[in-house]
C-alpha positions in Angstrom: 44.7 169.5 127.1 45.5 169.5 123.4 42.1 170.6 122.2 38.5 169.6 121.7 36.4 168.2 119.0 34.5 170.4 116.6 30.8 170.2 117.3 28.3 170.3 114.4 27.0 173.6 115.7 30.6 175.1 115.6 31.2 173.7 112.2 28.0 175.3 111.0 28.9 178.6 112.4 32.4 178.4 110.8 30.9 178.2 107.3 30.6 181.7 105.6 27.4 181.1 103.6 27.5 184.6 102.0 31.0 183.9 100.6 30.0 180.6 99.1 26.9 182.1 97.5 28.7 185.1 96.1 31.4 182.8 94.7 28.8 180.7 93.0 27.1 183.9 91.6 30.3 185.3 90.4 31.5 182.2 88.6 28.1 181.8 87.0 27.8 185.4 85.9 31.2 185.6 84.3 30.6 182.3 82.5 27.4 183.7 81.0 29.2 186.8 80.0 31.9 184.7 78.4 29.4 182.6 76.5 27.7 185.7 75.2 30.7 186.5 73.1 31.0 190.1 74.1 34.2 189.6 76.2 35.9 188.2 73.1 34.7 191.3 71.1 36.2 193.6 73.7 39.6 191.8 73.4 39.5 191.9 69.6 38.6 195.6 69.3 41.3 196.5 71.9 44.3 194.7 70.4 43.4 195.4 66.7 44.6 199.0 67.2 48.2 198.1 67.6 50.9 197.7 64.9 54.0 196.5 66.7 54.5 193.2 68.6 55.6 195.0 71.8 52.6 197.3 71.8 50.4 194.3 71.0 51.9 192.3 73.9 51.6 195.3 76.2 47.9 195.6 75.3 47.3 191.9 76.0 49.1 192.0 79.3 47.3 195.2 80.4 44.0 193.8 79.3 44.7 190.6 81.2 45.3 192.5 84.4 42.2 194.8 84.0 39.9 191.9 83.0 41.2 189.7 85.9 40.4 192.5 88.4 36.8 192.5 87.1 35.9 188.9 86.1 38.5 186.8 87.9 41.8 185.6 86.6 40.7 182.1 85.4 38.0 183.5 83.1 40.4 186.1 81.8 42.9 183.4 80.8 40.2 181.4 78.9 39.6 184.6 76.8 43.0 186.1 76.3 45.3 183.1 75.8 43.4 181.5 72.9 43.3 185.0 71.2 47.0 185.4 71.7 47.8 182.0 70.2 45.6 182.7 67.1 47.1 186.2 66.7 50.7 184.8 66.9 50.0 182.7 63.7 49.7 186.0 61.8 52.7 187.8 63.2 56.2 187.3 64.3 56.4 187.6 68.1 57.3 185.4 71.0 53.9 184.0 72.0 55.3 182.0 74.9 56.7 185.0 76.8 53.5 186.9 76.1 51.3 184.2 77.5 53.5 183.8 80.6 53.3 187.6 81.3 49.5 187.4 80.8 49.3 184.7 83.5 51.5 186.8 85.8 49.4 189.9 85.1 46.2 188.1 86.0 47.7 187.1 89.3 49.5 190.3 90.3 47.4 193.1 88.7 44.1 191.3 89.0 44.5 191.2 92.7 43.7 194.9 92.9 40.0 194.2 93.6 38.2 191.7 95.8 36.8 190.1 92.5 40.3 189.4 91.1 40.8 186.0 92.7 39.1 183.8 95.3 41.6 184.5 98.1 40.9 188.2 97.8 37.2 187.7 98.1 37.8 185.5 101.1 39.9 188.1 102.9 37.5 190.9 101.8 34.6 189.0 103.6 36.6 188.3 106.7 38.2 191.7 107.1 35.0 193.8 107.0 36.8 196.3 104.8 35.0 198.4 102.2 35.9 197.8 98.5 37.5 201.2 98.4 39.7 200.5 101.4 40.7 197.1 99.9 41.8 198.7 96.7 43.8 201.4 98.5 45.6 198.6 100.5 46.4 196.6 97.3 47.3 199.6 95.0 51.0 199.9 96.1 51.5 196.1 95.6 49.9 196.3 92.1 52.1 199.3 91.1 55.2 197.4 92.1 53.9 194.4 90.0 53.3 196.6 87.0 56.8 197.9 87.2 58.1 194.4 87.0 55.9 193.5 84.1 57.0 196.5 82.1 60.7 195.7 82.8 60.1 192.0 81.7 58.3 193.1 78.5 61.4 195.1 77.4 63.9 192.5 78.5 62.3 189.4 77.0 62.3 190.4 73.3 62.6 193.2 70.8 59.6 194.8 69.0 58.7 194.0 65.4 56.2 195.3 62.9 53.0 193.3 63.3 50.7 192.3 60.5 46.9 192.6 60.8 45.3 189.6 62.5 42.1 188.0 61.4 40.4 186.2 64.3 37.0 184.4 64.1 34.9 185.7 66.9 32.2 183.5 68.5 28.6 184.5 67.8 27.2 187.1 70.2 24.0 186.7 72.4 22.7 190.0 73.6 20.2 188.5 76.0 22.8 186.4 77.7 25.1 189.4 78.0 22.3 191.4 79.7 21.5 188.5 82.0 25.2 188.1 82.9 25.5 191.8 83.5 22.6 191.8 85.8 24.0 188.9 87.8 27.4 190.6 87.9 25.7 193.8 89.1 24.2 191.9 92.0 27.6 190.5 92.9 29.0 194.1 92.9 26.1 195.2 95.2 27.1 192.4 97.6 30.7 193.6 97.5 29.5 197.2 98.2 27.6 195.9 101.3 24.3 197.0 99.8 22.7 193.5 100.0 23.6 190.0 101.0 24.5 187.3 98.6 21.1 185.6 98.2 19.7 187.8 95.4 22.9 187.3 93.4 22.9 183.5 93.9 19.2 183.2 93.0 19.6 185.4 89.9 22.7 183.4 88.8 20.9 180.1 89.3 17.9 181.2 87.2 20.1 182.7 84.5 22.3 179.5 84.3 19.2 177.4 83.8 18.1 179.6 80.9 21.3 180.5 79.1 23.8 177.8 80.1 21.6 174.8 80.5 23.8 171.7 80.2 26.9 173.8 79.8 26.6 174.7 83.5 28.1 171.3 84.3 31.3 172.4 82.5 31.7 175.4 84.8 34.5 174.9 87.3 32.7 175.4 90.6 35.4 173.4 92.5 36.5 176.5 94.5 33.0 176.5 96.3 33.3 173.1 98.0 37.0 173.8 98.6 36.1 176.8 100.7 33.2 174.9 102.3 35.5 172.1 103.6 38.4 174.5 104.3 36.2 176.5 106.8 35.6 173.2 108.7 39.3 172.3 108.6 40.3 175.6 110.0 37.8 175.4 112.8 39.2 171.9 113.6 42.7 173.3 113.8 41.5 176.1 116.1 39.9 173.5 118.3 43.1 171.6 118.5 45.1 174.8 119.4 47.4 174.2 116.4 47.8 177.9 115.8 49.8 178.5 119.0 53.3 179.8 118.7 54.9 182.5 116.6 55.3 182.6 112.9 56.2 185.1 110.2 52.9 185.5 108.4 54.3 187.1 105.2 57.0 184.4 104.7 54.7 181.6 105.8 52.0 182.6 103.3 54.5 182.8 100.4 56.1 179.4 101.2 52.8 177.6 101.9 51.4 178.9 98.6 54.2 177.2 96.7 53.1 173.8 98.1 49.3 173.8 98.4 48.3 176.9 96.2 47.5 180.4 97.5 43.7 179.9 98.0 43.9 177.1 100.6 47.0 178.8 102.1 44.9 181.9 102.7 42.1 180.0 104.5 44.6 178.0 106.6 46.6 181.0 107.6 43.7 183.4 108.2 43.6 182.6 112.0 47.2 183.8 112.2 46.4 187.2 110.7 45.0 188.6 113.9 43.5 191.5 111.9 46.7 192.1 109.9 45.0 191.3 106.6 47.3 193.4 104.5 50.3 191.1 105.3 48.3 188.0 104.5 47.0 189.6 101.2 50.5 190.6 100.1 51.9 187.2 101.0 49.4 185.0 99.3 49.2 187.2 96.2 53.0 187.2 95.9 52.9 183.5 96.6 50.8 183.0 93.5 54.1 183.3 91.5 56.7 180.6 91.6 55.7 176.9 91.1 52.9 175.9 88.7 50.7 175.0 91.6 51.2 178.2 93.6 48.1 179.6 91.9 45.3 177.9 90.1 45.7 180.5 87.4 49.3 179.2 86.7 48.0 175.6 86.2 45.0 176.7 84.2 47.1 179.0 81.9 49.5 176.2 81.2 46.7 173.8 80.3 45.0 176.4 78.0 48.2 177.2 76.2 49.2 173.6 75.6 45.7 172.8 74.4 45.5 175.8 72.0 49.0 175.6 70.6 50.1 172.0 70.8 53.6 173.1 71.7 56.4 171.1 73.3 57.0 171.1 77.1 59.4 174.0 76.7 56.6 176.3 77.8 56.4 174.7 81.2 60.0 175.4 81.8 59.6 179.0 80.6 56.6 179.5 82.7 58.3 178.3 85.8 61.5 180.3 85.2 59.7 183.6 84.7 57.3 182.9 87.5 60.1 182.3 89.9 61.8 185.5 88.8 58.6 187.4 89.5 58.3 185.6 92.9 61.6 187.1 93.9 60.7 190.5 92.6 57.3 190.7 94.2 58.4 189.1 97.5 61.0 191.7 98.0 58.7 194.5 96.9 55.9 193.3 99.3 58.4 193.2 102.2 59.6 196.7 101.4 56.0 198.0 101.2 55.0 196.3 104.5 58.1 197.7 106.2 57.7 201.2 104.9 54.0 201.6 105.7 52.7 202.1 109.2 50.5 199.2 110.3 48.1 201.8 111.7 47.2 202.9 108.2 45.4 199.5 107.8 43.0 200.3 110.6 39.5 200.6 109.1 37.3 203.5 110.1 34.3 202.4 112.0 31.9 203.6 109.2 33.6 201.4 106.6 33.2 198.1 108.5 30.6 195.7 107.3 27.3 196.4 109.1 25.7 193.6 111.0 23.4 191.6 108.8 20.1 190.2 109.8 20.6 187.1 107.6 21.5 183.8 109.1 24.5 183.5 106.9 26.1 186.6 108.4 25.6 185.2 111.9 27.5 182.2 110.9 30.5 184.1 109.5 33.4 183.4 111.8 35.0 186.8 112.2 38.3 187.0 113.9 36.9 188.7 117.0 34.7 185.7 117.7 37.5 183.3 117.2 39.7 185.0 119.7 37.0 184.7 122.4 36.4 181.1 121.6 40.0 179.8 121.9 41.8 181.3 124.8 45.2 179.8 124.1 45.5 181.2 120.7 45.2 184.7 122.1 48.9 184.4 122.9 49.7 184.1 119.2 51.8 187.0 117.8 52.6 187.0 114.1 54.2 190.4 113.9 54.2 193.8 115.6 51.3 195.1 113.4 48.9 192.5 114.6 49.8 193.4 118.3 48.9 197.0 117.7 45.7 196.1 116.0 44.6 194.0 118.9 45.3 196.7 121.4 
């Protein structure tokens, strides 16, 4: 028998409501913070202290990675790229290479935390890891990425003396900043397993109605329905037993990301992880480099730069070339790290696992242990030796 149909009850159980709610709250909170003007102020104050183009570019790249790890990579690009374009009009430095490295930094350095990008948040929810354990797992990957960024910064251009830049900052709204900070704090409490996602979602909804109003319709919430339908699709693939057979999870996640982007690739390949979440994380985050559709941040960064600079299509070629170079660098680095580290180091101590929640949404969350008991044929799946040891 090939498989069975997905019942409405099974589809409902497959949907991780907590994840959808915290995604909504996170997107809303960072948009309120962005509209408050204080994120722009942070960028302006930070980069105004540098006098050479290389130091300035280094500050922007570092700031891109740090901000992305806190407020997601797409919001970071909306703040940093326009600032970079404006600053380049007052100084002589290669703005295209700087913007490309900012995009790479948001993908590869921002992935340090669960908040850096949607695929990290998805794996964080499914794995049951603590935030501290998640960051320990991702830290070697991020250090390797930083080494590549530093090398690229010195290889792509020489440093010049930089003139002072005058940038018109947006007006600041202290009340919006406070509301956004409160919503973001609720998101962090959910990440810390202190509360479920409902308080964060309710606070974000109320704050959006007060501070964003009609602008809320301009917020890109597309990732929320994407996850919603992806949960159902994955459940259908499980029911059809399409996850039978062997596959190399790391290589599959990198290659699939080049075609359909790393967020849907993460959801579709999650049943193959078998508890080996580190391999999946390294694969899909490395897979964010490469083609322009490998990561939504690549596409978004390209669109923001073209809109702000009105440059010719040369930037697209430059972005693709440098991104592919980083794909080769980080793919090799991730493979080395996965080979050098014992898979047993990814086992999570019992006290760090997510406690059982009394909320209905937690009951619906389709953790891997439940999936293995529901579909017997998929129990024969072996992605790599690490997943074997985790099961045993």
